[in-house]
C-alpha positions in Angstrom: 26.4 13.0 3.7 24.0 14.8 1.8 21.1 13.1 0.3 18.5 14.8 -1.9 15.2 13.3 -2.8 13.0 14.2 -6.0 9.1 13.0 -5.1 10.0 13.3 -1.5 6.2 13.5 -0.5 5.6 10.0 -1.7 4.7 7.3 0.8 7.8 5.2 0.2 10.4 7.8 -0.7 9.3 9.6 2.5 10.1 6.9 5.0 13.5 6.5 3.3 13.9 10.4 3.7 13.1 9.8 7.5 15.6 7.0 7.4 18.4 9.0 6.6 17.7 12.0 8.7 17.7 9.5 11.6 21.4 8.4 10.3 22.3 11.9 10.8 22.5 12.9 7.0 21.3 16.4 5.3 18.2 15.8 3.5 16.6 17.9 1.2 14.1 17.4 -1.0 11.4 18.4 -3.6 7.7 17.3 -4.4 5.2 18.9 -7.1 2.8 19.6 -4.2 2.5 20.1 -0.5 1.1 17.4 1.8 1.1 16.3 5.4 3.9 14.0 4.6 6.2 17.2 3.2 4.9 19.0 6.1 5.9 16.5 8.9 9.4 15.9 6.9 10.1 19.7 7.5 9.4 19.5 11.0 11.8 16.3 11.2 14.8 18.7 9.6 14.2 18.1 6.2 14.9 20.7 3.6 11.8 20.7 1.5 10.6 22.6 -1.6 7.4 22.4 -3.7 8.4 22.5 -7.4 11.6 21.4 -9.3 14.2 23.9 -7.5 17.6 23.8 -9.7 18.8 26.6 -7.6 18.8 24.4 -4.3 21.0 22.0 -5.6 23.2 24.7 -7.0 23.7 26.1 -3.6 24.3 22.5 -1.7 25.1 19.8 -4.0 24.5 16.5 -2.9 26.6 13.2 -2.5 23.6 11.2 -3.5 20.1 11.8 -5.4 17.1 9.5 -4.7 14.1 9.9 -6.9 10.4 8.5 -7.0 9.4 5.8 -9.6 6.8 8.3 -10.6 9.7 10.6 -11.7 10.3 10.1 -15.6 12.9 10.7 -17.9 12.7 14.3 -18.8 12.3 15.6 -15.4 14.4 18.5 -15.2 15.7 18.1 -11.7 16.7 14.4 -12.5 18.2 15.6 -15.6 20.3 18.6 -13.9 21.8 15.8 -11.4 22.5 13.6 -13.9 24.5 16.1 -15.9 26.3 17.3 -12.9 27.4 13.6 -12.4 25.8 13.4 -9.0 24.7 9.6 -8.3 21.1 9.0 -8.7 19.1 6.0 -7.8 15.4 5.3 -7.7 13.7 4.6 -4.9 13.8 0.7 -5.3 17.2 1.0 -6.0 18.2 2.7 -2.8 15.9 0.6 -0.7 17.8 -2.4 -2.6 21.1 -1.5 -1.3 19.6 -1.3 2.4 18.0 -4.8 2.0 21.8 -6.1 1.8 23.0 -4.3 4.9 20.2 -5.7 7.0 18.5 -9.0 7.8 15.5 -8.1 5.5 11.7 -9.6 5.8 9.8 -8.2 2.8 6.2 -8.4 2.4 4.7 -9.3 -0.9 1.6 -9.8 -3.1 -1.6 -7.8 -4.8 -3.4 -7.2 -1.7 -2.6 -7.0 2.1 1.0 -5.6 2.2 0.6 -3.0 4.3 -1.4 -4.4 6.7 0.9 -7.5 7.0 4.1 -5.4 6.9 2.5 -3.5 10.0 1.5 -6.7 11.7 4.9 -8.1 11.1 6.6 -4.6 12.4 4.6 -5.0 15.8 5.1 -8.6 16.6 8.8 -7.7 16.1 8.6 -4.8 18.0 6.5 -6.4 20.8 9.3 -9.0 21.1 12.0 -6.7 21.2 13.7 -7.1 18.0 13.9 -3.4 17.7 13.3 -3.5 13.7 13.6 -0.9 11.1 10.4 -0.6 9.6 9.6 1.2 5.7 5.9 0.6 4.8 3.3 2.2 2.3 0.9 3.7 5.1 1.0 5.6 8.4 0.7 3.7 11.6 -0.7 5.2 14.8 1.9 2.9 16.4 4.7 4.7 14.4 3.4 8.2 15.8 1.4 8.4 12.5 4.0 7.8 10.3 5.3 5.1 7.9 8.5 4.7 9.2 10.3 3.1 12.3 13.8 3.7 12.9 15.1 0.7 15.2 18.9 -0.2 16.1 18.8 -3.5 15.2 19.9 -6.0 12.3 16.2 -6.4 11.2 14.7 -4.4 8.6 10.9 -5.1 7.5 9.7 -3.5 4.2 6.6 -3.5 1.9 8.0 -4.9 -1.2 5.8 -3.5 -4.5 5.7 -5.6 -7.5 4.8 -2.2 -9.8 7.2 -2.1 -12.5 9.2 -5.2 -10.9 10.3 -3.1 -8.3 10.9 -5.7 -6.0 13.8 -7.3 -8.2 15.9 -4.6 -6.5 15.2 -6.1 -3.0 17.3 -9.2 -1.1 15.6 -10.4 1.6 16.1 -13.1 3.7 12.4 -13.6 4.4 9.7 -13.3 1.5 6.1 -13.1 2.6 3.6 -13.5 -0.3 -0.1 -12.9 0.7 -1.7 -13.7 -2.9 -1.1 -12.7 -6.4 -3.5 -11.4 -9.1 -3.7 -9.6 -12.1 -2.7 -6.0 -11.5 -0.5 -3.1 -12.7 -1.1 -4.0 -16.4 0.3 -1.0 -17.6 3.5 -2.7 -16.7 2.9 -6.7 -17.2 2.1 -8.4 -20.3 -0.4 -11.0 -18.3 -0.5 -13.2 -15.4 2.3 -15.4 -16.6 4.3 -12.4 -17.2 3.5 -11.5 -13.2 4.4 -15.0 -12.2 7.6 -15.2 -14.2 8.7 -11.9 -12.3 7.5 -13.2 -8.7 9.5 -16.5 -9.4 12.6 -14.2 -10.4 12.1 -12.4 -6.9 12.0 -15.5 -5.0 14.8 -16.8 -6.4 16.8 -14.0 -4.3 16.5 -15.9 -1.3 20.1 -17.6 0.0 19.7 -21.1 0.7 19.0 -20.0 4.2 15.9 -17.9 3.3 12.6 -18.6 3.9 9.5 -18.1 1.7 6.1 -17.8 3.8 3.4 -18.0 1.3 -0.3 -18.2 1.4 -1.4 -22.1 0.8 -5.2 -21.0 -0.1 -3.8 -18.9 -3.3 -3.7 -20.7 -6.5 -1.4 -18.3 -8.3 1.3 -18.6 -5.5 0.9 -22.4 -5.8 2.1 -22.5 -9.4 5.5 -20.8 -8.4 6.7 -22.0 -5.2 9.9 -23.6 -5.5 10.9 -27.1 -4.0 14.5 -26.1 -3.2 13.3 -23.3 -0.8 12.3 -23.4 3.1 8.7 -22.7 2.8 6.2 -22.2 5.9 2.6 -22.0 4.5 -0.7 -20.2 5.9 -4.1 -20.7 5.2 -7.4 -19.4 6.5 -8.4 -22.7 7.4 -5.6 -23.4 9.9 -6.7 -23.7 13.4 -5.3 -20.5 14.5 -7.6 -18.6 12.0 -10.6 -18.8 14.7 -8.3 -17.4 17.2 -7.1 -14.1 15.3 -10.7 -13.8 14.3 -11.3 -13.4 18.5 -8.7 -11.0 19.1 -8.3 -8.5 15.8 -9.7 -5.2 16.1 -10.0 -5.1 12.1 -12.7 -7.1 10.5 -12.9 -9.2 7.3 -11.3 -13.1 6.4 -8.9 -10.9 4.5 -7.3 -9.4 7.2 -7.3 -12.9 9.3 -5.4 -14.3 6.2 -2.8 -11.2 6.7 -2.5 -12.1 10.6 -1.6 -15.6 9.8 1.0 -14.5 7.3 2.3 -12.0 10.3 2.3 -15.1 12.8 4.1 -17.4 10.6 7.0 -14.8 10.2 6.8 -14.5 14.0 7.5 -18.5 14.1 10.2 -18.4 11.6 11.9 -16.1 14.1 11.2 -18.1 17.0 9.0 -15.6 18.5 6.3 -17.3 21.0 2.7 -17.2 19.8 1.8 -15.4 23.2 4.0 -12.3 22.4 2.7 -12.3 18.7 -0.9 -12.8 19.5 -0.4 -9.9 22.3 0.7 -7.7 19.4 -1.7 -8.3 17.0 -4.7 -8.1 19.4 -3.5 -4.2 20.1 -3.0 -3.3 16.3 -5.6 -0.5 15.3 -5.4 -0.9 11.8 -3.5 1.6 9.3 -4.3 4.8 7.5 -6.9 4.3 4.9 -7.1 0.8 5.4 -10.9 0.1 6.9 -10.3 3.2 9.0 -12.7 4.1 11.1 -13.5 7.8 11.9 -16.8 8.8 14.1 -18.4 12.0 13.4 -21.8 12.6 12.9 -22.0 9.3 11.2 -19.5 6.2 11.0 -17.1 6.8 8.0 -14.7 4.2 7.1 -11.8 5.5 4.8 -10.2 2.9 2.6 -7.5 2.3 0.1 -9.1 -0.2 -1.6 -8.5 0.0 -5.6 -8.5 -3.1 -7.2 -11.6 -5.3 -7.5 -10.6 -8.1 -4.7 -9.6 -5.2 -2.5 -12.7 -3.6 -3.1 -14.9 -6.3 -2.6 -13.1 -7.4 0.7 -13.9 -3.9 2.2 -17.5 -3.8 1.2 -18.2 -7.6 2.7 -16.1 -6.6 5.8 -18.4 -3.5 6.3 -21.6 -5.5 5.9 -20.0 -8.2 8.3 -19.2 -5.4 11.0 -22.4 -3.2 10.4 -25.0 -6.0 9.8 -28.1 -4.0 10.1 -27.0 -0.6 9.3 -27.5 1.4 6.3 -24.3 1.8 4.4 -23.2 4.1 1.7 -20.3 3.8 -0.4 -18.3 6.1 -2.6 -15.7 4.6 -4.8 -13.1 6.6 -6.8 -11.6 4.2 -9.6 -7.9 4.5 -9.7 -6.2 4.7 -12.9 -7.8 4.3 -16.3 -5.6 1.6 -17.1 -6.6 -0.3 -14.3 -10.2 0.3 -14.9 -9.9 -0.8 -18.3 -8.2 -3.8 -18.0 -10.1 -5.2 -15.1 -13.6 -3.7 -16.5 -15.4 -6.9 -16.0 -14.0 -7.9 -12.7 -15.4 -4.1 -11.1 -18.7 -5.1 -12.6 -18.9 -8.6 -10.9 -17.9 -7.5 -7.5 -20.3 -4.6 -7.6 -23.1 -6.5 -8.9 -22.6 -8.9 -5.9 -22.1 -6.3 -3.3 -24.6 -5.8 -0.4 -24.3 -2.4 0.2 -27.5 0.3 0.2 -26.1 2.6 -2.3 -22.7 2.8 -4.3 -21.8 6.2 -6.0 -19.0 5.8 -8.4 -17.3 9.1 -9.2 -14.8 10.2 -11.7 -11.5 8.0 -12.5 -8.4 9.3 -10.7 -5.9 10.1 -13.5 -2.5 9.0 -12.4 0.0 11.0 -13.8 2.6 9.4 -16.2 1.2 6.2 -16.2 -2.2 6.9 -18.6 -2.3 6.6 -22.2 -5.0 8.7 -24.5 -6.1 5.7 -26.1 -7.2 3.8 -23.1 -8.5 6.8 -21.4 -11.3 7.2 -24.3 -12.2 3.5 -24.0 -13.2 3.5 -20.4 -15.1 5.9 -17.7 -17.3 5.8 -14.6 -20.1 6.3 -16.5 -19.6 3.3 -18.6 -18.9 1.2 -15.5 -22.1 2.2 -14.1 -24.0 1.6 -17.1 -22.5 -2.0 -17.5 -23.4 -2.6 -13.6 -27.1 -2.2 -14.4 -28.3 -1.6 -10.8 -30.5 0.7 -9.4 -28.6 1.6 -6.2 -25.3 2.2 -8.2 -24.9 5.5 -9.7 -22.2 7.5 -11.3 -21.9 11.3 -10.0 -19.3 13.9 -10.7 -16.8 14.3 -7.8 -17.8 17.9 -6.9 -21.5 17.2 -6.4 -20.7 14.2 -4.0 -20.2 16.1 -1.0 -23.6 17.9 -1.1 -25.5 15.0 -2.3 -24.4 13.1 0.7 -25.1 16.0 3.0 -28.4 16.3 1.8 -29.3 12.6 2.6 -27.2 12.4 5.9 -30.1 11.2 8.0 -30.5 8.3 5.6 -26.7 7.0 6.1 -25.4 5.2 9.1 -22.0 4.3 7.7 -20.1 5.9 4.8 -17.4 4.2 3.0 -14.6 6.6 1.0 -12.9 4.2 -0.8 -10.1 4.5 -3.3 -6.2 5.3 -3.8 -6.5 8.6 -5.1 -7.5 11.8 -3.7 -11.2 10.9 -2.6 -10.3 10.3 1.0 -10.7 14.1 1.6 -14.1 13.5 1.5 -14.2 11.5 4.7 -13.0 14.5 6.7 -16.3 16.3 5.6 -18.8 14.0 7.9 
């Protein structure tokens, strides 16, 4: 079978491409820019072109095209295949078909999806379940990739709520970490979000299990009495045990580990095996990823106010007496606009020595000119009104930090855009 991927360098799409490579399919793909991921796929046997390569499709017409959700109608490559009558599925649609073929465990929620998915995957691997895993980050345990190929009937996935993608999935176990306002470029309000989650939960069959965070008030609004539930809470006795064994800091990660432990128990894996796996977990790419060079650098993907706050608190908890600088790149004008007041609040409360907020990362295809004009990083800093929080153009940040390197013990580089590249300079 020949499968072509449009947007093959995406964190989810690339994992699916790896899956089909391991299944023996011929995989081709394209993306607008090259990356570590596209380079890895080439080494793994995929034919990857940079740009929209119609000539590739003429020479080697695929049986199936899978495209990134970021690919919009009007994309010349997608339009070409549609006109040729090739079956075209979005990444969520294609993954949704796989969820029907496996015993699928889907991890969902506003925050903690990647970490919890990683933890569940490592527990199942430790217990000999040999799962296939599709995750939205790279793991050291998966040879620094976002995919694991297993030979069992178990599939563990990170199930994203953006554009209601998770409505394509049909899991046997759903994990809900938390629910907050997010992706307001798609959802109308929190009621719309909760309604969509409720529809998603209804995908569980009569034998399905819902693993949920008892501490989250929004989750408590939608839990269905007719579904088998396993609840976890940061106030459960296991929380102290997990705090002692986890290598990654923060109360939010204890909550993530409690979710994974709850899945483990649902599958009748003994706690000793589960705790052993959790104790070995080294953390994920850009999830409080610690790099040591001239100074300690923490690279983090946080881009929602709750995630930013959790990371900054975890940093202060771990590096209690250190001088901490943070560079934050807001991700998407829409998110910054809709969550503006929440960002102001968490930065005012942050116990960090110096915070630099740089330009908003513009997300192609998800911005509107009207909102772009209403919000900026300069406006955010002005509203925060703290002397230790400043705005700076991205191009000037590295030199600014290097001039003050002797003042910095820990540097946090945070955001879901391209700011992570800054971490490599120290």
